[in-house]
C-alpha positions as CSV (number, residue, x, y, z in Angstrom):
1,X,141.4,-143.7,49.7
2,X,142.5,-147.4,49.2
3,X,140.3,-150.3,50.1
4,X,140.2,-151.0,53.9
5,X,142.9,-153.7,54.3
6,X,142.7,-156.0,57.3
7,X,145.6,-156.0,59.7
8,X,147.7,-159.2,59.1
9,X,147.2,-160.5,62.5
10,X,143.4,-160.5,62.3
11,X,143.5,-162.3,58.9
12,X,145.8,-165.0,60.3
13,X,143.6,-165.5,63.3
14,X,140.5,-165.9,61.1
15,X,142.2,-168.5,58.9
16,X,143.5,-170.2,62.0
17,X,140.0,-170.5,63.4
18,X,138.8,-171.9,60.1
19,X,141.5,-174.5,60.0
20,X,140.9,-175.3,63.6
21,X,137.2,-175.9,62.8
22,X,138.1,-178.2,59.9
23,X,140.5,-180.2,62.1
24,X,138.0,-180.4,64.8
25,X,135.2,-181.7,62.5
26,X,137.7,-184.2,61.0
27,X,138.6,-185.4,64.5
28,X,134.9,-185.8,65.4
29,X,134.4,-187.9,62.2
30,X,137.4,-190.0,63.0
31,X,136.2,-190.6,66.6
32,X,132.8,-191.6,65.4
33,X,134.4,-194.1,63.0
34,X,136.8,-195.5,65.6
35,X,134.5,-195.6,68.6
36,X,132.6,-198.8,67.8
37,X,136.0,-200.6,67.3
38,X,137.3,-199.2,70.6
39,X,134.1,-200.2,72.4
40,X,134.5,-203.7,70.9
41,X,138.2,-203.9,71.8
42,X,137.7,-202.6,75.3
43,X,135.5,-205.7,76.1
44,X,138.5,-207.9,75.2
45,X,141.0,-205.7,77.0
46,X,138.9,-205.8,80.3
47,X,139.2,-209.6,80.3
48,X,143.0,-209.2,79.5
49,X,143.4,-206.9,82.5
50,X,141.5,-209.3,84.8
51,X,143.8,-212.1,83.8
52,X,146.9,-210.0,84.3
53,X,145.7,-208.4,87.6
54,X,145.3,-204.9,86.2
55,X,142.7,-202.4,87.2
56,X,139.1,-203.2,86.2
57,X,135.9,-201.2,86.3
58,X,133.8,-203.4,88.7
């Protein structure tokens, strides 16, 4: 009896899930880093849209 080897598909799926988790947590970190700047920038862009007759959230 050899050691129970996993089917290739299952192994790939597991590593895919792991990579997906890593990418997700990296994205969350990036969003947390960028969000304050986006909030800061959106104040300016709202004024820009008002001047140029774009949609505003009023």
